[in-house]
PyMOL Python script that loads the backbone (N, CA, C, O; Angstrom):
from pymol import cmd

cmd.read_pdbstr("""\
ATOM      1  N   MET A   1       0.821  -1.193   0.000  1.00  0.00           N
ATOM      2  CA  MET A   1       0.000   0.000   0.000  1.00  0.00           C
ATOM      3  C   MET A   1       0.864   1.256   0.000  1.00  0.00           C
ATOM      4  O   MET A   1       0.526   2.245  -0.650  1.00  0.00           O
ATOM      5  N   ASN A   2       1.975   1.218   0.724  1.00  0.00           N
ATOM      6  CA  ASN A   2       2.873   2.366   0.740  1.00  0.00           C
ATOM      7  C   ASN A   2       3.431   2.652  -0.649  1.00  0.00           C
ATOM      8  O   ASN A   2       3.633   3.807  -1.024  1.00  0.00           O
ATOM      9  N   THR A   3       3.676   1.594  -1.401  1.00  0.00           N
ATOM     10  CA  THR A   3       4.189   1.776  -2.757  1.00  0.00           C
ATOM     11  C   THR A   3       3.165   2.505  -3.617  1.00  0.00           C
ATOM     12  O   THR A   3       3.500   3.403  -4.390  1.00  0.00           O
ATOM     13  N   GLU A   4       1.908   2.096  -3.464  1.00  0.00           N
ATOM     14  CA  GLU A   4       0.840   2.755  -4.227  1.00  0.00           C
ATOM     15  C   GLU A   4       0.727   4.224  -3.836  1.00  0.00           C
ATOM     16  O   GLU A   4       0.537   5.091  -4.689  1.00  0.00           O
ATOM     17  N   MET A   5       0.843   4.490  -2.559  1.00  0.00           N
ATOM     18  CA  MET A   5       0.756   5.871  -2.086  1.00  0.00           C
ATOM     19  C   MET A   5       1.922   6.698  -2.637  1.00  0.00           C
ATOM     20  O   MET A   5       1.730   7.841  -3.051  1.00  0.00           O
ATOM     21  N   ASN A   6       3.113   6.131  -2.643  1.00  0.00           N
ATOM     22  CA  ASN A   6       4.281   6.844  -3.168  1.00  0.00           C
ATOM     23  C   ASN A   6       4.119   7.125  -4.655  1.00  0.00           C
ATOM     24  O   ASN A   6       4.500   8.192  -5.137  1.00  0.00           O
ATOM     25  N   GLN A   7       3.542   6.150  -5.393  1.00  0.00           N
ATOM     26  CA  GLN A   7       3.332   6.360  -6.825  1.00  0.00           C
ATOM     27  C   GLN A   7       2.371   7.513  -7.051  1.00  0.00           C
ATOM     28  O   GLN A   7       2.579   8.336  -7.942  1.00  0.00           O
ATOM     29  N   LEU A   8       1.308   7.573  -6.237  1.00  0.00           N
ATOM     30  CA  LEU A   8       0.363   8.669  -6.368  1.00  0.00           C
ATOM     31  C   LEU A   8       1.019  10.005  -6.040  1.00  0.00           C
ATOM     32  O   LEU A   8       0.763  11.009  -6.704  1.00  0.00           O
ATOM     33  N   ASP A   9       1.865  10.010  -5.013  1.00  0.00           N
ATOM     34  CA  ASP A   9       2.544  11.240  -4.618  1.00  0.00           C
ATOM     35  C   ASP A   9       3.496  11.724  -5.707  1.00  0.00           C
ATOM     36  O   ASP A   9       3.690  12.928  -5.872  1.00  0.00           O
ATOM     37  N   ASN A  10       4.078  10.810  -6.434  1.00  0.00           N
ATOM     38  CA  ASN A  10       5.079  11.166  -7.439  1.00  0.00           C
ATOM     39  C   ASN A  10       4.468  11.533  -8.792  1.00  0.00           C
ATOM     40  O   ASN A  10       5.175  12.023  -9.673  1.00  0.00           O
ATOM     41  N   GLN A  11       3.179  11.304  -8.963  1.00  0.00           N
ATOM     42  CA  GLN A  11       2.545  11.637 -10.239  1.00  0.00           C
ATOM     43  C   GLN A  11       2.457  13.152 -10.395  1.00  0.00           C
ATOM     44  O   GLN A  11       2.232  13.891  -9.437  1.00  0.00           O
ATOM     45  N   GLU A  12       2.641  13.576 -11.623  1.00  0.00           N
ATOM     46  CA  GLU A  12       2.469  14.998 -11.915  1.00  0.00           C
ATOM     47  C   GLU A  12       1.035  15.206 -12.379  1.00  0.00           C
ATOM     48  O   GLU A  12       0.527  14.477 -13.231  1.00  0.00           O
ATOM     49  N   PHE A  13       0.414  16.184 -11.817  1.00  0.00           N
ATOM     50  CA  PHE A  13      -0.952  16.487 -12.204  1.00  0.00           C
ATOM     51  C   PHE A  13      -0.935  17.627 -13.209  1.00  0.00           C
ATOM     52  O   PHE A  13      -0.321  18.671 -12.987  1.00  0.00           O
ATOM     53  N   VAL A  14      -1.612  17.405 -14.299  1.00  0.00           N
ATOM     54  CA  VAL A  14      -1.691  18.434 -15.327  1.00  0.00           C
ATOM     55  C   VAL A  14      -3.029  19.128 -15.187  1.00  0.00           C
ATOM     56  O   VAL A  14      -4.085  18.502 -15.277  1.00  0.00           O
ATOM     57  N   LEU A  15      -2.969  20.423 -14.966  1.00  0.00           N
ATOM     58  CA  LEU A  15      -4.192  21.195 -14.832  1.00  0.00           C
ATOM     59  C   LEU A  15      -4.697  21.596 -16.208  1.00  0.00           C
ATOM     60  O   LEU A  15      -3.915  21.883 -17.113  1.00  0.00           O
ATOM     61  N   GLU A  16      -5.999  21.610 -16.349  1.00  0.00           N
ATOM     62  CA  GLU A  16      -6.599  22.045 -17.609  1.00  0.00           C
ATOM     63  C   GLU A  16      -6.333  23.538 -17.778  1.00  0.00           C
ATOM     64  O   GLU A  16      -6.267  24.279 -16.798  1.00  0.00           O
ATOM     65  N   PRO A  17      -6.183  23.969 -19.015  1.00  0.00           N
ATOM     66  CA  PRO A  17      -6.017  25.420 -19.218  1.00  0.00           C
ATOM     67  C   PRO A  17      -7.292  26.141 -18.816  1.00  0.00           C
ATOM     68  O   PRO A  17      -8.386  25.582 -18.892  1.00  0.00           O
ATOM     69  N   GLU A  18      -7.140  27.380 -18.391  1.00  0.00           N
ATOM     70  CA  GLU A  18      -8.308  28.148 -17.953  1.00  0.00           C
ATOM     71  C   GLU A  18      -9.243  28.388 -19.126  1.00  0.00           C
ATOM     72  O   GLU A  18      -8.812  28.590 -20.261  1.00  0.00           O
ATOM     73  N   TRP A  19     -10.517  28.360 -18.826  1.00  0.00           N
ATOM     74  CA  TRP A  19     -11.535  28.568 -19.843  1.00  0.00           C
ATOM     75  C   TRP A  19     -11.696  30.063 -20.054  1.00  0.00           C
ATOM     76  O   TRP A  19     -11.840  30.819 -19.093  1.00  0.00           O
ATOM     77  N   GLU A  20     -11.671  30.479 -21.283  1.00  0.00           N
ATOM     78  CA  GLU A  20     -11.817  31.898 -21.584  1.00  0.00           C
ATOM     79  C   GLU A  20     -13.283  32.210 -21.819  1.00  0.00           C
ATOM     80  O   GLU A  20     -13.927  31.620 -22.687  1.00  0.00           O
ATOM     81  N   LEU A  21     -13.789  33.125 -21.052  1.00  0.00           N
ATOM     82  CA  LEU A  21     -15.192  33.506 -21.132  1.00  0.00           C
ATOM     83  C   LEU A  21     -15.371  34.536 -22.244  1.00  0.00           C
ATOM     84  O   LEU A  21     -14.786  35.618 -22.218  1.00  0.00           O
ATOM     85  N   THR A  22     -16.199  34.164 -23.221  1.00  0.00           N
ATOM     86  CA  THR A  22     -16.465  35.100 -24.306  1.00  0.00           C
ATOM     87  C   THR A  22     -17.694  35.928 -23.970  1.00  0.00           C
ATOM     88  O   THR A  22     -18.428  35.615 -23.033  1.00  0.00           O
ATOM     89  N   GLU A  23     -17.909  36.964 -24.727  1.00  0.00           N
ATOM     90  CA  GLU A  23     -19.078  37.814 -24.510  1.00  0.00           C
ATOM     91  C   GLU A  23     -20.358  37.007 -24.722  1.00  0.00           C
ATOM     92  O   GLU A  23     -21.337  37.171 -23.994  1.00  0.00           O
ATOM     93  N   GLU A  24     -20.335  36.141 -25.723  1.00  0.00           N
ATOM     94  CA  GLU A  24     -21.512  35.298 -25.991  1.00  0.00           C
ATOM     95  C   GLU A  24     -21.776  34.349 -24.821  1.00  0.00           C
ATOM     96  O   GLU A  24     -22.925  34.154 -24.424  1.00  0.00           O
ATOM     97  N   ASP A  25     -20.705  33.754 -24.266  1.00  0.00           N
ATOM     98  CA  ASP A  25     -20.862  32.876 -23.100  1.00  0.00           C
ATOM     99  C   ASP A  25     -21.463  33.647 -21.932  1.00  0.00           C
ATOM    100  O   ASP A  25     -22.360  33.154 -21.248  1.00  0.00           O
ATOM    101  N   ALA A  26     -20.964  34.854 -21.710  1.00  0.00           N
ATOM    102  CA  ALA A  26     -21.454  35.676 -20.606  1.00  0.00           C
ATOM    103  C   ALA A  26     -22.935  35.993 -20.800  1.00  0.00           C
ATOM    104  O   ALA A  26     -23.710  35.952 -19.845  1.00  0.00           O
ATOM    105  N   ARG A  27     -23.333  36.309 -22.043  1.00  0.00           N
ATOM    106  CA  ARG A  27     -24.728  36.626 -22.336  1.00  0.00           C
ATOM    107  C   ARG A  27     -25.620  35.401 -22.077  1.00  0.00           C
ATOM    108  O   ARG A  27     -26.701  35.526 -21.500  1.00  0.00           O
ATOM    109  N   GLU A  28     -25.156  34.209 -22.512  1.00  0.00           N
ATOM    110  CA  GLU A  28     -25.928  32.985 -22.291  1.00  0.00           C
ATOM    111  C   GLU A  28     -26.076  32.683 -20.794  1.00  0.00           C
ATOM    112  O   GLU A  28     -27.145  32.278 -20.337  1.00  0.00           O
ATOM    113  N   ILE A  29     -25.002  32.885 -20.047  1.00  0.00           N
ATOM    114  CA  ILE A  29     -25.056  32.646 -18.595  1.00  0.00           C
ATOM    115  C   ILE A  29     -26.031  33.617 -17.950  1.00  0.00           C
ATOM    116  O   ILE A  29     -26.834  33.232 -17.100  1.00  0.00           O
ATOM    117  N   LYS A  30     -25.958  34.878 -18.359  1.00  0.00           N
ATOM    118  CA  LYS A  30     -26.848  35.893 -17.793  1.00  0.00           C
ATOM    119  C   LYS A  30     -28.303  35.564 -18.105  1.00  0.00           C
ATOM    120  O   LYS A  30     -29.163  35.687 -17.232  1.00  0.00           O
ATOM    121  N   GLU A  31     -28.591  35.146 -19.338  1.00  0.00           N
ATOM    122  CA  GLU A  31     -29.956  34.778 -19.710  1.00  0.00           C
ATOM    123  C   GLU A  31     -30.433  33.577 -18.905  1.00  0.00           C
ATOM    124  O   GLU A  31     -31.574  33.538 -18.445  1.00  0.00           O
ATOM    125  N   SER A  32     -29.551  32.601 -18.740  1.00  0.00           N
ATOM    126  CA  SER A  32     -29.901  31.401 -17.978  1.00  0.00           C
ATOM    127  C   SER A  32     -30.190  31.756 -16.522  1.00  0.00           C
ATOM    128  O   SER A  32     -31.156  31.266 -15.937  1.00  0.00           O
ATOM    129  N   LEU A  33     -29.355  32.602 -15.945  1.00  0.00           N
ATOM    130  CA  LEU A  33     -29.584  33.030 -14.563  1.00  0.00           C
ATOM    131  C   LEU A  33     -30.878  33.817 -14.454  1.00  0.00           C
ATOM    132  O   LEU A  33     -31.614  33.678 -13.476  1.00  0.00           O
ATOM    133  N   GLY A  34     -31.156  34.634 -15.446  1.00  0.00           N
ATOM    134  CA  GLY A  34     -32.393  35.403 -15.450  1.00  0.00           C
ATOM    135  C   GLY A  34     -33.603  34.497 -15.448  1.00  0.00           C
ATOM    136  O   GLY A  34     -34.565  34.737 -14.719  1.00  0.00           O
ATOM    137  N   ASP A  35     -33.558  33.444 -16.269  1.00  0.00           N
ATOM    138  CA  ASP A  35     -34.662  32.478 -16.300  1.00  0.00           C
ATOM    139  C   ASP A  35     -34.838  31.823 -14.940  1.00  0.00           C
ATOM    140  O   ASP A  35     -35.962  31.658 -14.466  1.00  0.00           O
ATOM    141  N   ASN A  36     -33.733  31.452 -14.317  1.00  0.00           N
ATOM    142  CA  ASN A  36     -33.804  30.812 -13.002  1.00  0.00           C
ATOM    143  C   ASN A  36     -34.327  31.777 -11.948  1.00  0.00           C
ATOM    144  O   ASN A  36     -35.099  31.389 -11.071  1.00  0.00           O
ATOM    145  N   LEU A  37     -33.906  33.032 -12.033  1.00  0.00           N
ATOM    146  CA  LEU A  37     -34.382  34.019 -11.072  1.00  0.00           C
ATOM    147  C   LEU A  37     -35.874  34.256 -11.248  1.00  0.00           C
ATOM    148  O   LEU A  37     -36.599  34.444 -10.271  1.00  0.00           O
ATOM    149  N   ASP A  38     -36.336  34.247 -12.516  1.00  0.00           N
ATOM    150  CA  ASP A  38     -37.769  34.391 -12.764  1.00  0.00           C
ATOM    151  C   ASP A  38     -38.534  33.239 -12.131  1.00  0.00           C
ATOM    152  O   ASP A  38     -39.596  33.439 -11.542  1.00  0.00           O
ATOM    153  N   LEU A  39     -37.990  32.031 -12.255  1.00  0.00           N
ATOM    154  CA  LEU A  39     -38.643  30.865 -11.651  1.00  0.00           C
ATOM    155  C   LEU A  39     -38.670  30.986 -10.130  1.00  0.00           C
ATOM    156  O   LEU A  39     -39.665  30.638  -9.495  1.00  0.00           O
ATOM    157  N   LEU A  40     -37.578  31.480  -9.548  1.00  0.00           N
ATOM    158  CA  LEU A  40     -37.536  31.664  -8.096  1.00  0.00           C
ATOM    159  C   LEU A  40     -38.559  32.696  -7.654  1.00  0.00           C
ATOM    160  O   LEU A  40     -39.226  32.522  -6.634  1.00  0.00           O
ATOM    161  N   ASP A  41     -38.682  33.771  -8.421  1.00  0.00           N
ATOM    162  CA  ASP A  41     -39.682  34.794  -8.096  1.00  0.00           C
ATOM    163  C   ASP A  41     -41.088  34.204  -8.165  1.00  0.00           C
ATOM    164  O   ASP A  41     -41.922  34.469  -7.299  1.00  0.00           O
ATOM    165  N   MET A  42     -41.347  33.403  -9.201  1.00  0.00           N
ATOM    166  CA  MET A  42     -42.665  32.776  -9.337  1.00  0.00           C
ATOM    167  C   MET A  42     -42.926  31.841  -8.156  1.00  0.00           C
ATOM    168  O   MET A  42     -44.032  31.814  -7.617  1.00  0.00           O
ATOM    169  N   PHE A  43     -41.913  31.078  -7.756  1.00  0.00           N
ATOM    170  CA  PHE A  43     -42.048  30.171  -6.625  1.00  0.00           C
ATOM    171  C   PHE A  43     -42.314  30.954  -5.339  1.00  0.00           C
ATOM    172  O   PHE A  43     -43.163  30.569  -4.536  1.00  0.00           O
ATOM    173  N   ASP A  44     -41.581  32.058  -5.151  1.00  0.00           N
ATOM    174  CA  ASP A  44     -41.781  32.886  -3.963  1.00  0.00           C
ATOM    175  C   ASP A  44     -43.193  33.458  -3.923  1.00  0.00           C
ATOM    176  O   ASP A  44     -43.829  33.487  -2.869  1.00  0.00           O
ATOM    177  N   GLU A  45     -43.676  33.913  -5.074  1.00  0.00           N
ATOM    178  CA  GLU A  45     -45.038  34.458  -5.142  1.00  0.00           C
ATOM    179  C   GLU A  45     -46.071  33.381  -4.833  1.00  0.00           C
ATOM    180  O   GLU A  45     -47.043  33.625  -4.118  1.00  0.00           O
ATOM    181  N   GLN A  46     -45.849  32.182  -5.381  1.00  0.00           N
ATOM    182  CA  GLN A  46     -46.780  31.082  -5.138  1.00  0.00           C
ATOM    183  C   GLN A  46     -46.773  30.705  -3.659  1.00  0.00           C
ATOM    184  O   GLN A  46     -47.830  30.490  -3.066  1.00  0.00           O
ATOM    185  N   THR A  47     -45.596  30.626  -3.072  1.00  0.00           N
ATOM    186  CA  THR A  47     -45.483  30.292  -1.654  1.00  0.00           C
ATOM    187  C   THR A  47     -46.164  31.359  -0.803  1.00  0.00           C
ATOM    188  O   THR A  47     -46.863  31.040   0.159  1.00  0.00           O
ATOM    189  N   LYS A  48     -45.961  32.612  -1.156  1.00  0.00           N
ATOM    190  CA  LYS A  48     -46.592  33.711  -0.423  1.00  0.00           C
ATOM    191  C   LYS A  48     -48.110  33.589  -0.506  1.00  0.00           C
ATOM    192  O   LYS A  48     -48.798  33.741   0.504  1.00  0.00           O
ATOM    193  N   ARG A  49     -48.637  33.318  -1.695  1.00  0.00           N
ATOM    194  CA  ARG A  49     -50.086  33.187  -1.874  1.00  0.00           C
ATOM    195  C   ARG A  49     -50.623  31.994  -1.097  1.00  0.00           C
ATOM    196  O   ARG A  49     -51.680  32.083  -0.472  1.00  0.00           O
ATOM    197  N   GLU A  50     -49.896  30.867  -1.132  1.00  0.00           N
ATOM    198  CA  GLU A  50     -50.317  29.689  -0.369  1.00  0.00           C
ATOM    199  C   GLU A  50     -50.354  29.997   1.123  1.00  0.00           C
ATOM    200  O   GLU A  50     -51.265  29.559   1.825  1.00  0.00           O
ATOM    201  N   ASN A  51     -49.379  30.740   1.604  1.00  0.00           N
ATOM    202  CA  ASN A  51     -49.363  31.123   3.018  1.00  0.00           C
ATOM    203  C   ASN A  51     -50.547  32.016   3.362  1.00  0.00           C
ATOM    204  O   ASN A  51     -51.164  31.867   4.416  1.00  0.00           O
ATOM    205  N   GLU A  52     -50.860  32.950   2.457  1.00  0.00           N
ATOM    206  CA  GLU A  52     -52.012  33.829   2.684  1.00  0.00           C
ATOM    207  C   GLU A  52     -53.307  33.024   2.727  1.00  0.00           C
ATOM    208  O   GLU A  52     -54.154  33.249   3.592  1.00  0.00           O
ATOM    209  N   LEU A  53     -53.461  32.081   1.785  1.00  0.00           N
ATOM    210  CA  LEU A  53     -54.664  31.250   1.757  1.00  0.00           C
ATOM    211  C   LEU A  53     -54.775  30.380   3.004  1.00  0.00           C
ATOM    212  O   LEU A  53     -55.863  30.195   3.549  1.00  0.00           O
ATOM    213  N   SER A  54     -53.643  29.852   3.445  1.00  0.00           N
ATOM    214  CA  SER A  54     -53.644  29.038   4.670  1.00  0.00           C
ATOM    215  C   SER A  54     -54.077  29.877   5.860  1.00  0.00           C
ATOM    216  O   SER A  54     -54.869  29.426   6.688  1.00  0.00           O
ATOM    217  N   GLN A  55     -53.561  31.093   5.948  1.00  0.00           N
ATOM    218  CA  GLN A  55     -53.930  31.976   7.055  1.00  0.00           C
ATOM    219  C   GLN A  55     -55.410  32.311   7.005  1.00  0.00           C
ATOM    220  O   GLN A  55     -56.087  32.319   8.032  1.00  0.00           O
ATOM    221  N   GLU A  56     -55.914  32.589   5.796  1.00  0.00           N
ATOM    222  CA  GLU A  56     -57.344  32.870   5.652  1.00  0.00           C
ATOM    223  C   GLU A  56     -58.176  31.670   6.115  1.00  0.00           C
ATOM    224  O   GLU A  56     -59.189  31.831   6.796  1.00  0.00           O
ATOM    225  N   TRP A  57     -57.741  30.480   5.739  1.00  0.00           N
ATOM    226  CA  TRP A  57     -58.472  29.267   6.118  1.00  0.00           C
ATOM    227  C   TRP A  57     -58.467  29.096   7.643  1.00  0.00           C
ATOM    228  O   TRP A  57     -59.502  28.805   8.243  1.00  0.00           O
ATOM    229  N   TYR A  58     -57.298  29.278   8.261  1.00  0.00           N
ATOM    230  CA  TYR A  58     -57.215  29.155   9.720  1.00  0.00           C
ATOM    231  C   TYR A  58     -58.070  30.209  10.411  1.00  0.00           C
ATOM    232  O   TYR A  58     -58.727  29.922  11.412  1.00  0.00           O
ATOM    233  N   ASP A  59     -58.061  31.429   9.877  1.00  0.00           N
ATOM    234  CA  ASP A  59     -58.893  32.493  10.454  1.00  0.00           C
ATOM    235  C   ASP A  59     -60.371  32.130  10.346  1.00  0.00           C
ATOM    236  O   ASP A  59     -61.133  32.318  11.294  1.00  0.00           O
ATOM    237  N   LYS A  60     -60.768  31.613   9.195  1.00  0.00           N
ATOM    238  CA  LYS A  60     -62.157  31.218   8.993  1.00  0.00           C
ATOM    239  C   LYS A  60     -62.543  30.092   9.954  1.00  0.00           C
ATOM    240  O   LYS A  60     -63.626  30.113  10.538  1.00  0.00           O
ATOM    241  N   GLU A  61     -61.655  29.113  10.113  1.00  0.00           N
ATOM    242  CA  GLU A  61     -61.910  28.005  11.037  1.00  0.00           C
ATOM    243  C   GLU A  61     -62.053  28.521  12.472  1.00  0.00           C
ATOM    244  O   GLU A  61     -62.925  28.070  13.214  1.00  0.00           O
ATOM    245  N   ALA A  62     -61.198  29.460  12.854  1.00  0.00           N
ATOM    246  CA  ALA A  62     -61.255  30.012  14.209  1.00  0.00           C
ATOM    247  C   ALA A  62     -62.577  30.744  14.433  1.00  0.00           C
ATOM    248  O   ALA A  62     -63.189  30.617  15.494  1.00  0.00           O
ATOM    249  N   LYS A  63     -63.015  31.510  13.436  1.00  0.00           N
ATOM    250  CA  LYS A  63     -64.296  32.218  13.557  1.00  0.00           C
ATOM    251  C   LYS A  63     -65.455  31.226  13.649  1.00  0.00           C
ATOM    252  O   LYS A  63     -66.384  31.418  14.434  1.00  0.00           O
ATOM    253  N   GLU A  64     -65.396  30.176  12.850  1.00  0.00           N
ATOM    254  CA  GLU A  64     -66.453  29.165  12.902  1.00  0.00           C
ATOM    255  C   GLU A  64     -66.480  28.466  14.263  1.00  0.00           C
ATOM    256  O   GLU A  64     -67.554  28.169  14.786  1.00  0.00           O
ATOM    257  N   ASP A  65     -65.311  28.204  14.830  1.00  0.00           N
ATOM    258  CA  ASP A  65     -65.236  27.600  16.166  1.00  0.00           C
ATOM    259  C   ASP A  65     -65.841  28.524  17.214  1.00  0.00           C
ATOM    260  O   ASP A  65     -66.594  28.090  18.085  1.00  0.00           O
ATOM    261  N   GLU A  66     -65.496  29.817  17.116  1.00  0.00           N
ATOM    262  CA  GLU A  66     -66.062  30.790  18.055  1.00  0.00           C
ATOM    263  C   GLU A  66     -67.583  30.846  17.923  1.00  0.00           C
ATOM    264  O   GLU A  66     -68.294  30.882  18.927  1.00  0.00           O
ATOM    265  N   TYR A  67     -68.076  30.853  16.702  1.00  0.00           N
ATOM    266  CA  TYR A  67     -69.512  30.902  16.457  1.00  0.00           C
ATOM    267  C   TYR A  67     -70.194  29.646  17.002  1.00  0.00           C
ATOM    268  O   TYR A  67     -71.269  29.727  17.597  1.00  0.00           O
ATOM    269  N   GLN A  68     -69.563  28.486  16.797  1.00  0.00           N
ATOM    270  CA  GLN A  68     -70.123  27.228  17.298  1.00  0.00           C
ATOM    271  C   GLN A  68     -70.182  27.241  18.830  1.00  0.00           C
ATOM    272  O   GLN A  68     -71.167  26.790  19.415  1.00  0.00           O
ATOM    273  N   LYS A  69     -69.139  27.751  19.476  1.00  0.00           N
ATOM    274  CA  LYS A  69     -69.156  27.849  20.931  1.00  0.00           C
ATOM    275  C   LYS A  69     -70.240  28.806  21.419  1.00  0.00           C
ATOM    276  O   LYS A  69     -70.898  28.556  22.429  1.00  0.00           O
ATOM    277  N   PHE A  70     -70.415  29.907  20.684  1.00  0.00           N
ATOM    278  CA  PHE A  70     -71.472  30.860  21.008  1.00  0.00           C
ATOM    279  C   PHE A  70     -72.841  30.196  20.930  1.00  0.00           C
ATOM    280  O   PHE A  70     -73.678  30.374  21.815  1.00  0.00           O
ATOM    281  N   LEU A  71     -73.064  29.424  19.858  1.00  0.00           N
ATOM    282  CA  LEU A  71     -74.349  28.727  19.693  1.00  0.00           C
ATOM    283  C   LEU A  71     -74.577  27.694  20.783  1.00  0.00           C
ATOM    284  O   LEU A  71     -75.705  27.500  21.235  1.00  0.00           O
ATOM    285  N   GLU A  72     -73.502  27.027  21.207  1.00  0.00           N
ATOM    286  CA  GLU A  72     -73.622  26.022  22.253  1.00  0.00           C
ATOM    287  C   GLU A  72     -74.026  26.661  23.584  1.00  0.00           C
ATOM    288  O   GLU A  72     -74.746  26.055  24.377  1.00  0.00           O
ATOM    289  N   LYS A  73     -73.559  27.882  23.821  1.00  0.00           N
ATOM    290  CA  LYS A  73     -73.896  28.567  25.066  1.00  0.00           C
ATOM    291  C   LYS A  73     -75.373  28.965  25.119  1.00  0.00           C
ATOM    292  O   LYS A  73     -75.964  29.081  26.193  1.00  0.00           O
ATOM    293  N   LEU A  74     -75.948  29.169  23.940  1.00  0.00           N
ATOM    294  CA  LEU A  74     -77.340  29.577  23.886  1.00  0.00           C
ATOM    295  C   LEU A  74     -78.185  28.404  24.224  1.00  0.00           C
ATOM    296  O   LEU A  74     -79.411  28.512  24.242  1.00  0.00           O
TER     297      LEU A  74
END
""", "prot")
cmd.dss("prot")
cmd.show_as("cartoon", "prot")
cmd.util.cbc("prot")
cmd.orient("prot")
């Protein structure tokens, strides 16, 4: 096992050359990010609306419970 480790230590690692970002690449990345951000905004809006609807439902349930208790007292 030590021999294998020494062989790995002695290997030369060749790094890939750096990728050159062109204007077209930058534009494509920006468009892609924009699409993703639009999706995130849509998700946030949907989540916000779902939370509002849930709150409305809980409020309605609470009012109905109060009304039912009121009727029971009568």
